[in-house]
N, C-alpha and C positions, 0 to 999 in steps of 0.2 A: 504493500500499499502504499502510496507516494505522503512524503510526509511535509506535511504545509507547513510554509514559515511563518513566525509571527509578523505582527501586523501593526504598526506604531497606531495610537489615537489620531495624530495628526495626517495619518494617510486615508485614515478612513474619514475625514471630516466631509468630504465632499457628499459621500457614499449614505451619511448616515444624514445630509440634509433634506434629504425628499425619500423617506423611507418607501413610501406608499407609491412610489411612483418607477423607481429606478432611474434608469440616465435617460435624461430628455434630448430630445432629438435637438440637434442641433444645425439651421441651413449650410448647405454645401455651395461653395462659390461658384467652382467650375460646373457647368451642365456641357453635355455632349462630348466629353472626353473618356480617355481610357485609361485608367491606371495602371500602373505595374507593382506586381508584389508578389513575393514566393511561396507565399500559401494562402490563399483564398478561401474563408472559413464560412460558407454559407447556414448561415441561422445562428442565434445568439441566445441559446435555451441552453441547458447547463452539460448538454456534449459538445457544444460549440464551443464554450467558454472554456471548459476542462478541457478541449484541445487546445486551444489558445494559450492556458497557461503553462500547457506543458512543453509546448514549445519554446514558449518564453523562458521556462527554465532550463530549457537546453541550449539559452543562449541564441535562439532565433527569434529577433523580434519585428524581422519582415513578415507583416501579415496583415491580412485585413479580415473584418469581420463584417459579414453583409447581413442586416437584419429587416423582416419584411415590416416590424411593429415598430412603435415609438420606444420600446423600451427592450431591456434585455430578460429573462427568464423563462422564455416558451411558456410552456401549461404549468409550470408553475404562476399561477396568473392571480391573482386576488382584485378584488375590488369594495368599496366601501357600500355599506351594507345599513339601513334603519337607523337606528338614534340611541343612545343612552339617555339616561335623567338629565343629561347637562345639554342635550342636543346634539351630541359628537357621534360621526357616524362609528360603527364596527366593522373591522376589516376581516372582510372572509374570503376563503380560499376558492375561486371557481375551479380549479386544476386540481394538481397534485395537494394532498392535504395530510398525507401520513406520513414520520419516517419508519421505514416496514424492516423491522428484524435489525437493532441496535446493536446486539453485541453482545457477550458474556466477558466478564474479567477476565485477564490473561488471554482470552480468543481473538479472533479477529474482530475489526469492529466495520462496521458500514461507515462508508465514508461520507454519505449523507449526516448518519447521528457524530463523527467526527466533526464535520462543518458547523452542525448545528448546535455542538457544546463550545464551538471556536469562536461563533460569532452569537451567542447568549440565545439562541432560538428559543422563543417558548412553546411548551409543548405539553401535551398532558397525556395520560396513559391510557390505551383504549382499552376497556374492559370488555371482551368479545362476551362474557358470559352474563355481563351486567345488561339481562334482553328479558322483556315482556311479552306475550304474545296475546295477539286476537283475532278476531275474526268479525264477521260482519253483524255480530248481535254486543259486542264489547269483549274485555278480558275473556278469556280460555286459553287454559293452560293445556297448551300442545307442546309444553318443553322438553316431553319423553321423545319426541321426535328428534329434535337435536341431539340426544344422545346415541340414539339410532344410527343417525348418520355419522357419528363420532364412531362408532363401532365399527361399521361398514368401511369406513375411510382406513381405519386402523389395520383392516385386510388387505384394501386396495393398495396402499400406498406402498407395502413390500413387493404386489403383484405389476405394479408397474417398472417399479424398481430394476424387477425381474426381464420385463419387455427389452428394458433399455440396456440394460448389461449383457443380455443374451443376442440382442439383436433380433427378436422376434419383432412379427406385425404388431403396429400400433392397433387402437381400439379407440372408438370415442369414449369420452367420461362416462356416458352414459353407461355404455357397456360393462367397463371395468368397474363401475360404483355399482352397476345389476350383477354384477359376477358375485362381488360381495357382499351382497345382501340389500343391499338401500333399492327398491324398484318403488318410489313414489308413482301411486296410481295416480290417471289422468284427471278422475274426478275429486281426487282426495286432495283439496285445496291446501290443508292446513300443512300437507305434507311437500305440494308442490311451493309452497311458502319458505318450506322449512330448505329445501333444493334450492332455490335462488338464491338464499340467504348464504348457505355455507358454498355456495361455486359462482353463483352471477355476479354477487356484491364483488368477487375478486376479479375475476375475471372480463366482465361486463357480456360475456356470451354464456347460454344455458350449456349443461353437459353435452347436449346430441350433436352440438357444434363445435366441440373443444378437444383438442389432443388430449387424452389418457397420456400418453407418457409424459410429456414434456408439462401439461397441465399440471400436472404433480410434481414434475422436477422441479418446477421453476418456482413452485412454491417452497418446496425443500430446502432448494438451494441458498433460499434468502432465509430461512428460519432454521434450519440446521445450520448453515454457517456462521448464522451471523447468531439470532437469537428468536423465539417467539413472539416477543415483547414488540408493539406498534404503537406507536404515540401520535397523538393528533396535534398537528400544529394551530396554537393559539394566537402565535403574536399578531399584534396591530401592524407590525412593519411589513408582514406578510412572508410568506417562504420563502419568495425570492429573495431574502435578505441576506442568505447563506451564497446565493448566485452573484449579488453585487460585492457581498465582500472580495470571493474567488477573483472579480473580476479587477477589484481594487488594487491587489499584490499587483499588477502588470498592466491596468492600464489606468493614464492619469484623466483628470477632468477635461473632458470637451477633447478627449484624445482621436486623432484624425484616423486612426486605424479601425476605428468602431463606425461603422455607416448604418444608421438608423433609416426607418422609413423607407428601405430600400428593397423593390418587389423583382426579384429574378424571375427573369421570363423566357431565356436560354442558354442552355452550357453547351458549349462547344467543345470538347475535347481529345485530345490526342497522348499521343506516348511521348510526344515531345512539352505537353502542357494543355492548360484551361483556358478559356477564354469565357468572361460569366456577363451575359449582359441582362441591362433591367429594362425597368420600363421606363425609367428617365431618361434612355438616349446613350446614358453610360454604360463602361463595362471596366471590366478589369481583369487584366490578364495575369497569369498567375503560374508557375511549375509546378505545383500541386493545387488540387482543391478538393477540402470536407464538405459535403454534403449530408447536412444533419437535418434535411426536411425530415417531417414525420411522412409515414407510410402512407396514411390519407393523402396527403400533397402528393404523392410520387403516385397513387393510385388516378389522381383526378386529371393527372396531365395538363396540369395549370402551368408548367417549365417545360419545355423541351427541349430536345438533347440532340446535338448533329457531332458526330452521326448518331441514328437511334440509338437506343441501345439493344446491347445483342439479345436475341432473342432469351438466353439463359437468365438474362437480369431480368426482361421484361418477367417472363412467367414466375419467378420468385416474387415480385411485386406484386403480384396479383394472386397469388397463391394464397398469401396468408391474408390476414385479415384485422382491420380497424374496428375497435368498438368503441361503443359511445357511452360514457358515464356520468351522467347527468344530477348535481346536485340542484336541487331548490329549495331555495332560504324564503321562510318565513317569518314574519315579527309579528306576534300578537302585543296587545295592552294588558295582558296578563300570561303567567304561567298558569295553564289549566290543568296540564300532563304532571305524573308523578316527578317529582325533582329528583329522585333517587335512585332516577332510571338513565342509562344511558341509550339504550336501545329499544327502541318498539318495532315490532313486526306484525305485519298485517296480511291474514289469506283473505284475498277477494274471493268472493263465492262464485264466481265463475271463469276469472281471469287471471293465467299466472304473472308475476310480475306487475301487476297495476298497483302500484304507488306501495309498495311492500314495504318499506323499510324508514321511519322515522330516528332521528338522532336530535336527543336536546341539545342547547348549548347554553341552556339557563339553570346552570348548575356549578357548582363549585370545582375549580379547576380548567372551566373552558370562559362562559360569558354569564357569571352569575348574575340572576336578576334583569338579562337582557330581553327575556321573552321570544328567546328566537328558538325554532326545530327547524331542520331540514330534512328532508324526504330525498332518497335516492331512486332513479329509475337510469336501465340499463337500455340498448338499442332501441327495438322495435318503439317504444314507451318513453325513451328518449326522443326518438325520432318525430314522435306523435305532439308529445309537449311543444317540440322547437315549433311544429305548425300550426299552434292553436296561438292563442293571443296570453297574454301573462293571465289576464282576466278568467278566461277558461279553464286554464289549470288553475289557478287558486280557488276557485268554487268547485273543482274534481277534488283538491285534496281536502276544502273544506266537508265536503260530504263525507268523505273517508274518514275523516275526525269526528265527526259526528256521529258515524256508526260506532267506530273505536271505545267513545267516548258518552255511550248514552245518557249518563245521569249528570251530565253537565253542560253548560251553556255554550256552547262552543264559540266566540264570538269572530267578528271578522277579521281575516289579516291588517296588519297595518302596513304593511311593506311584503314584496314577492320580487325574488331577484333568481333569474338563474341562466347559465348559458345557453346558448345553441352550438353546440357542439361542431355536429357536422358540416355546419355550413360556415365556418370559422374559415376565411381562405387560407391563412397559414398553417392551419389546423387539418381539417377534415376528420376530427374525429378525437379522440381523448387517448386512447393506446393500444398496441397489438395485442393480438392473439393467436395462437396457432391451431389450427384447423386439425381436424383429425386424419392420420395417414399421411403427414408432414415429417421428412425426414430432417437430419441435422445437414445432409448435402444440400438436400433444397434451402433452409435456413442460410448454408453457406454463400450458397449464392444472390440471398438477398443482401448480404455482409460485404460480399467481396467488391474488391475499388474494380474500374474499366479504366486500364491506361492509367493515367494519370488524376482520375476522378474517384476518392474515397468518400465513403459510406459512412454515416456512425448517427447513434441514436437508439431510443429503449428499443427499437423493433430491430436492430441489429444483432443486439444482445441475445446470444443462444442460451446464457445463465441465467439471465435478470430481464428477460423482455416484460414491458409492462410497468417497470419499477424505476424509479426515477436516479438509482442509484446503478443499474443496467446502462442509462444513459451516462452516468459519471464515466464509468468503466471503459464505455467505447468511445468515448471523445478522447478519453486519456491513452485507450490504446492506440488509435489512428495519428493522436500527436505522437505517440513514441515511434509509432513507423517510417513516418515520413521525415520525423529528425533525423530518425537513423540513413534512411536513404541520403538525405541532404550533406549527412556526415559521411559518405561512401561505406557507411555499413560498420564502420570502424567502433572497437568495445558494443558491438550488438550482435545477439544470437539469432536465429532464425525466428522465434517467436517474438521479438521486437522491431525487426527489420523487416524488409522485403514485403512483395507483394501478398493481399490474402488468397485463399486458395478457392476457385472456382471449380464446377462439373457442367463444362458444356452440354452433357448426355444425363437424362436418369433415366436410369434404367427400373422397369418393372417389378415384381417379386417374383414372378414367375415367367419361367422360361418359354419360347415359343414351341418347344417340342410337347412339352405337357397340352397345348391346345388342342386337344385330341378326343377323339370318341371312348378313350378310357375315362377319361375326366370329365366325359359327361357335354364334350364341347363337339358335338355333332358339325357345324360349320367351318371347315377349315377353306384358308386362300389359297390350295394347294388341291381342293375338291377338282375331280374331271367330272365336268358337266354332263360329257359323254355316258359315265357311269350309270347305273341302272340305280 
C-alpha cells in the first residue's frame, strides 16, 4: 500500500476554504489550441486523482487532468439538502456513501479508510443488524428470513470459491443461492424483500442478473482482506474531502494542469501517442492517456475513438453491466419513525424492489434531530423514479411510509432530493456489476490498454469492482505502469510495468467436437443435406 506523505495545514488552506464545492473552475485563456503533455488523465474522480498522485510521486509532473464537471471527486458527489434548526443545510452524499471494509489491527487497511483518518473524515458505523421489518400492514417480524439467508450464504460462499479455484463454470447468484438452500418463492414478498436487502442492496442487480462467483468474490475480497465493518460518511464537508486532500498534495490552487468543465468528445490513439479532443475545440496531445470514464459513459458512445476500439475491447465494454443505485432523501418536520433503528425493510405486497429500504439519519452518530430519512431503489425502480417528477416520487414514498406506520399521522415531507444517475452525462449509472458467465479473461479485456490509451476506474478492478477503493487501486496501478514505461521500466517488474494483458479471442467452454448427436445436438454444420 502506498504510504501517504504528511501535509501541512498551510498546504490544505485552499482546499479547506470551500469544503462542499471542491475545486472551482477557472476560465481558460486559450481557445481552439492544442496543449502538449506527457500523460493526459481523463476524469478527476478518485481513480484519476490517484493516477496523477502516483505519477507525481514518481517525479513525473508533466500531466494534465481533464474533468467534465466543475469539481473533482467523480461519483463521490454531495449536495446540500434540507435545513437544520438554524436554517443551515445538511450535506448528503448523492453517490459513494460508505467506507467499506475498514481494516483490522495489524492487517491491511483499506486505503479509503487510511485517507478518511488522515483528513479527519467523520463517519459512523453501519450496523446492518439494526433493522426492523415491515409489510403493507405495518411492523411484521420476519427477521428469521434474514437468518435463513445468512445460513444459505455460509454454504454458498465456499461453493463459489471452489468454482473459482477449480475453474468450473460460473452460475447466476440465483442458482448458487438456491443450491445452498435459499429459494425465495415469487409470491413470498417478505422473502423477496430479504433477497433484495441481502443482494441487490450491494450489487444494484438481482441475483438472477449477477455472477455467482465474482459477486461473492468481490464482497469476500473486501471483507476478508480488510474487515466486515462499513462506516457511513456523515462529514459535512462531503466524502470528496479525501479526494480534495489527495489532490492538494501535488496540485496548487488554480493549477493549470487541472482542466475543469472540459467535455471530451474524441480520443485518437496509436502506438505513438494519444490526442484528446474536447467540445470547446481544444485538444491535448500526450504520450499516454488514462481514461477513467465510467463503464456507463463508455457504453453510451458519447466519446468517439479513432480508430474504433478493437472488437475485443468493445465486446468487453458491453459485456459488463452498469447499475443504478439511487438514494432518495426526505426531510420531515418531525421524526415519526423509531429513533433507535438504523434500517427499515419494507416488503411490498406485489412488487419486489418497490421502495424497499429506509435508513434513518435522525439518530445519534448521523444527523440527530434532522428529521431526515432516505430510501434506496435500484435499477428499474431507480429509472422509474428518474422519469417521474419529485412530487410523484414523494407521494409514492409517503404512501409506503403510511402503510409501514399505520398508527402514526405521517406528515408531508418538507424537502426531497435524489440524483438521476442513469441520465448524468458524466456517469450514466452508479457502478458496475459482473453478469453471470463472465470470466477473468473477459474482464481483462475491459481493463487492458489499447496502444498508449489506458483504462482505469472501479469497473476495471477485478478484485474490488463497484467499490471506491477499487477505483483507487486501479488509478494507482495505471499510474505506476505508465511511470515505469516512461522510465524504461528501470527498477520495475512485470507487475508494475508494461501493458496489461488482453485476449483477442474468447472461446466457449464446449469444444466443437462435442456438438453432436451423442450429446443431443442433432444439428451440425457438417450435416450432409443429401443424407436421409
